[in-house]
ZADO-1210 file (C-alpha; in nm, 4 decimals, padded with zeros to 6 digits):
<atoms>
<atom x="-04.2197" y="01.1800" z="00.1663" code="MET" pos="1"/>
<atom x="-04.5242" y="01.3878" z="00.3021" code="SER" pos="2"/>
<atom x="-04.5706" y="01.4095" z="00.6730" code="THR" pos="3"/>
<atom x="-04.8888" y="01.4401" z="00.8781" code="ASP" pos="4"/>
<atom x="-04.9952" y="01.6217" z="01.1966" code="LYS" pos="5"/>
<atom x="-04.8532" y="01.3483" z="01.4084" code="LEU" pos="6"/>
<atom x="-04.5066" y="01.3374" z="01.2462" code="ASP" pos="7"/>
<atom x="-04.4909" y="01.7295" z="01.2897" code="GLN" pos="8"/>
<atom x="-04.5738" y="01.6953" z="01.6465" code="LYS" pos="9"/>
<atom x="-04.2908" y="01.4236" z="01.7015" code="ILE" pos="10"/>
<atom x="-04.0489" y="01.6402" z="01.5047" code="LEU" pos="11"/>
<atom x="-04.1228" y="01.9517" z="01.6991" code="ASN" pos="12"/>
<atom x="-04.0642" y="01.7924" z="02.0413" code="ILE" pos="13"/>
<atom x="-03.7542" y="01.5934" z="01.9220" code="LEU" pos="14"/>
<atom x="-03.6170" y="01.9271" z="01.7855" code="GLU" pos="15"/>
<atom x="-03.6335" y="02.0821" z="02.1280" code="LYS" pos="16"/>
<atom x="-03.4972" y="01.7885" z="02.2950" code="ASP" pos="17"/>
<atom x="-03.3939" y="01.5005" z="02.0920" code="SER" pos="18"/>
<atom x="-03.3615" y="01.2832" z="02.4096" code="ARG" pos="19"/>
<atom x="-03.7273" y="01.2967" z="02.4914" code="SER" pos="20"/>
<atom x="-03.8202" y="00.9408" z="02.6100" code="PRO" pos="21"/>
<atom x="-04.0841" y="00.7563" z="02.4029" code="LEU" pos="22"/>
<atom x="-04.3306" y="00.7348" z="02.6792" code="LYS" pos="23"/>
<atom x="-04.3168" y="01.1191" z="02.6957" code="GLU" pos="24"/>
<atom x="-04.3462" y="01.1437" z="02.3211" code="LEU" pos="25"/>
<atom x="-04.6497" y="00.9115" z="02.3271" code="ALA" pos="26"/>
<atom x="-04.8188" y="01.1115" z="02.6118" code="GLU" pos="27"/>
<atom x="-04.7534" y="01.4472" z="02.4314" code="LYS" pos="28"/>
<atom x="-04.8850" y="01.3226" z="02.0959" code="THR" pos="29"/>
<atom x="-05.1580" y="01.0810" z="02.2441" code="GLY" pos="30"/>
<atom x="-05.0570" y="00.7775" z="02.0674" code="VAL" pos="31"/>
<atom x="-04.8778" y="00.4534" z="02.1767" code="SER" pos="32"/>
<atom x="-04.4987" y="00.4409" z="02.2280" code="ALA" pos="33"/>
<atom x="-04.5026" y="00.1590" z="01.9420" code="GLY" pos="34"/>
<atom x="-04.6648" y="00.4129" z="01.6948" code="THR" pos="35"/>
<atom x="-04.4192" y="00.6864" z="01.8099" code="VAL" pos="36"/>
<atom x="-04.1389" y="00.4191" z="01.7501" code="THR" pos="37"/>
<atom x="-04.2638" y="00.3403" z="01.4028" code="ASN" pos="38"/>
<atom x="-04.2928" y="00.7009" z="01.3222" code="ARG" pos="39"/>
<atom x="-03.9611" y="00.7884" z="01.4126" code="ILE" pos="40"/>
<atom x="-03.8124" y="00.5080" z="01.2204" code="LYS" pos="41"/>
<atom x="-04.0024" y="00.6195" z="00.9145" code="LYS" pos="42"/>
<atom x="-03.8860" y="00.9644" z="00.9478" code="LEU" pos="43"/>
<atom x="-03.5140" y="00.8464" z="00.9771" code="GLN" pos="44"/>
<atom x="-03.5573" y="00.6062" z="00.6877" code="ASN" pos="45"/>
<atom x="-03.6802" y="00.8977" z="00.4611" code="SER" pos="46"/>
<atom x="-03.3868" y="01.1064" z="00.5828" code="LYS" pos="47"/>
<atom x="-03.6313" y="01.3759" z="00.7325" code="ILE" pos="48"/>
<atom x="-03.4430" y="01.2913" z="01.0817" code="ILE" pos="49"/>
<atom x="-03.0927" y="01.3145" z="00.9688" code="LYS" pos="50"/>
<atom x="-02.9399" y="01.2641" z="01.3213" code="LYS" pos="51"/>
<atom x="-03.0044" y="01.3091" z="01.6850" code="PHE" pos="52"/>
<atom x="-02.7650" y="01.5690" z="01.8277" code="THR" pos="53"/>
<atom x="-02.7045" y="01.8188" z="02.1088" code="ILE" pos="54"/>
<atom x="-02.6859" y="02.1879" z="02.1315" code="LYS" pos="55"/>
<atom x="-02.3418" y="02.3173" z="02.2888" code="ILE" pos="56"/>
<atom x="-02.2889" y="02.6447" z="02.4711" code="ASP" pos="57"/>
<atom x="-01.9681" y="02.7385" z="02.3125" code="HIS" pos="58"/>
<atom x="-01.9412" y="03.0336" z="02.5499" code="ARG" pos="59"/>
<atom x="-01.9165" y="02.8152" z="02.8376" code="LYS" pos="60"/>
<atom x="-01.6358" y="02.6109" z="02.6647" code="LEU" pos="61"/>
<atom x="-01.4184" y="02.9423" z="02.6465" code="GLY" pos="62"/>
<atom x="-01.5328" y="03.0532" z="02.3040" code="TYR" pos="63"/>
<atom x="-01.5888" y="03.4007" z="02.3707" code="ASP" pos="64"/>
<atom x="-01.6295" y="03.5117" z="02.0199" code="ILE" pos="65"/>
<atom x="-01.9215" y="03.3753" z="01.8007" code="LEU" pos="66"/>
<atom x="-01.9677" y="03.5344" z="01.4660" code="ALA" pos="67"/>
<atom x="-02.1458" y="03.5063" z="01.1510" code="VAL" pos="68"/>
<atom x="-01.9292" y="03.5468" z="00.8293" code="LEU" pos="69"/>
<atom x="-02.1259" y="03.6289" z="00.5067" code="LEU" pos="70"/>
<atom x="-01.8995" y="03.5213" z="00.2148" code="ILE" pos="71"/>
<atom x="-01.9204" y="03.6189" z="-00.1406" code="GLU" pos="72"/>
<atom x="-01.7655" y="03.4143" z="-00.4025" code="THR" pos="73"/>
<atom x="-01.6689" y="03.4908" z="-00.7612" code="ASN" pos="74"/>
<atom x="-01.6983" y="03.1494" z="-00.9214" code="SER" pos="75"/>
<atom x="-01.8971" y="02.8578" z="-00.9866" code="GLN" pos="76"/>
<atom x="-01.7033" y="02.6680" z="-00.6912" code="LYS" pos="77"/>
<atom x="-01.9352" y="02.8066" z="-00.4265" code="THR" pos="78"/>
<atom x="-02.0305" y="02.4653" z="-00.2869" code="GLU" pos="79"/>
<atom x="-01.6630" y="02.3336" z="-00.2977" code="GLU" pos="80"/>
<atom x="-01.5566" y="02.6309" z="-00.1243" code="ILE" pos="81"/>
<atom x="-01.8131" y="02.5846" z="00.1441" code="ALA" pos="82"/>
<atom x="-01.7249" y="02.2099" z="00.1960" code="LYS" pos="83"/>
<atom x="-01.3638" y="02.3192" z="00.2421" code="LYS" pos="84"/>
<atom x="-01.4411" y="02.5916" z="00.4970" code="ILE" pos="85"/>
<atom x="-01.6782" y="02.3444" z="00.6800" code="SER" pos="86"/>
<atom x="-01.3762" y="02.1127" z="00.7712" code="LYS" pos="87"/>
<atom x="-01.2095" y="02.4014" z="00.9851" code="TYR" pos="88"/>
<atom x="-01.2615" y="02.3360" z="01.3540" code="PRO" pos="89"/>
<atom x="-01.3756" y="02.6984" z="01.4155" code="GLU" pos="90"/>
<atom x="-01.6902" y="02.6377" z="01.1942" code="ILE" pos="91"/>
<atom x="-01.9955" y="02.5578" z="01.3850" code="ILE" pos="92"/>
<atom x="-02.2288" y="02.5725" z="01.0721" code="LYS" pos="93"/>
<atom x="-02.2241" y="02.6478" z="00.7242" code="ILE" pos="94"/>
<atom x="-02.4907" y="02.7169" z="00.4686" code="CYS" pos="95"/>
<atom x="-02.4835" y="02.7823" z="00.0889" code="VAL" pos="96"/>
<atom x="-02.7315" y="03.0234" z="-00.0282" code="CYS" pos="97"/>
<atom x="-02.8687" y="03.1774" z="-00.3370" code="THR" pos="98"/>
<atom x="-03.0559" y="03.4949" z="-00.4362" code="GLY" pos="99"/>
<atom x="-02.8528" y="03.7585" z="-00.2583" code="GLY" pos="100"/>
<atom x="-02.5126" y="03.9213" z="-00.2419" code="VAL" pos="101"/>
<atom x="-02.3707" y="03.6326" z="-00.0133" code="TYR" pos="102"/>
<atom x="-02.3131" y="03.2845" z="-00.1313" code="ASP" pos="103"/>
<atom x="-02.1854" y="03.1286" z="00.2065" code="ILE" pos="104"/>
<atom x="-02.2953" y="03.2105" z="00.5543" code="ILE" pos="105"/>
<atom x="-02.0700" y="03.0338" z="00.8193" code="ALA" pos="106"/>
<atom x="-02.1322" y="03.0470" z="01.2125" code="ILE" pos="107"/>
<atom x="-01.7924" y="03.0641" z="01.3670" code="VAL" pos="108"/>
<atom x="-01.6504" y="03.0060" z="01.7193" code="LYS" pos="109"/>
<atom x="-01.3268" y="03.1549" z="01.8500" code="SER" pos="110"/>
<atom x="-01.1535" y="03.1839" z="02.1787" code="LYS" pos="111"/>
<atom x="-01.0859" y="03.5433" z="02.1371" code="ASN" pos="112"/>
<atom x="-01.0937" y="03.8343" z="01.8945" code="MET" pos="113"/>
<atom x="-00.7075" y="03.7716" z="01.7959" code="GLU" pos="114"/>
<atom x="-00.7890" y="03.4359" z="01.7201" code="ASP" pos="115"/>
<atom x="-01.1018" y="03.5073" z="01.5162" code="TYR" pos="116"/>
<atom x="-00.9139" y="03.7712" z="01.3137" code="SER" pos="117"/>
<atom x="-00.6215" y="03.5364" z="01.2321" code="LEU" pos="118"/>
<atom x="-00.8829" y="03.2727" z="01.1439" code="PHE" pos="119"/>
<atom x="-01.0630" y="03.5042" z="00.9039" code="LYS" pos="120"/>
<atom x="-00.7597" y="03.6606" z="00.7555" code="GLN" pos="121"/>
<atom x="-00.5592" y="03.3355" z="00.7060" code="LYS" pos="122"/>
<atom x="-00.8136" y="03.0760" z="00.6412" code="LYS" pos="123"/>
<atom x="-01.0952" y="03.2454" z="00.4873" code="ILE" pos="124"/>
<atom x="-01.0030" y="03.5737" z="00.3009" code="THR" pos="125"/>
<atom x="-00.6948" y="03.4121" z="00.1525" code="GLN" pos="126"/>
<atom x="-00.9109" y="03.1467" z="-00.0346" code="LEU" pos="127"/>
<atom x="-00.9143" y="03.1434" z="-00.4090" code="PRO" pos="128"/>
<atom x="-01.2498" y="03.2776" z="-00.5397" code="ASP" pos="129"/>
<atom x="-01.3334" y="03.4741" z="-00.2229" code="ILE" pos="130"/>
<atom x="-01.4492" y="03.8150" z="-00.3368" code="GLU" pos="131"/>
<atom x="-01.5796" y="03.9758" z="00.0062" code="LYS" pos="132"/>
<atom x="-01.6418" y="03.8808" z="00.3604" code="VAL" pos="133"/>
<atom x="-01.8314" y="04.0609" z="00.6070" code="LYS" pos="134"/>
<atom x="-01.8783" y="03.9404" z="00.9671" code="ASP" pos="135"/>
<atom x="-02.1458" y="04.0057" z="01.2370" code="LEU" pos="136"/>
<atom x="-02.0620" y="03.9294" z="01.5989" code="MET" pos="137"/>
<atom x="-02.3352" y="03.7307" z="01.7866" code="ILE" pos="138"/>
<atom x="-02.4216" y="03.8836" z="02.1154" code="THR" pos="139"/>
<atom x="-02.7329" y="03.6775" z="02.2134" code="GLU" pos="140"/>
<atom x="-02.8723" y="03.3455" z="02.1219" code="GLU" pos="141"/>
<atom x="-03.2344" y="03.2178" z="02.1686" code="TYR" pos="142"/>
<atom x="-03.3700" y="02.8780" z="02.1064" code="ASP" pos="143"/>
</atoms>
């Protein structure tokens, strides 16, 4: 499905705040609330809008460690490995990649460095078909 400029405006607003009221969306896009409603339904039905969600400040919940794990696999089971890793509660987001050294990128939260090290060592590096793991500590986040 292709989108037009109106769809893009609606998506940009909702991506910043998925709780934006219909009236506000209509005012910002210059169309009626009914048109906005119809466009959102169309975007949902076509799976362009997958879900409405929130952005959590994990540090305010006591997760002092936020990290990016770069994972290299040595098999054709990269997607299977990523799906398994995605089920761990420490995982915020996981992506499968191509064209580089690393096959999986995972964003991880942890209460402290000790917990993070144990998670990485016991749940990630010990998985079969994991060749190499590199981590980057997140120091700042920007929206």
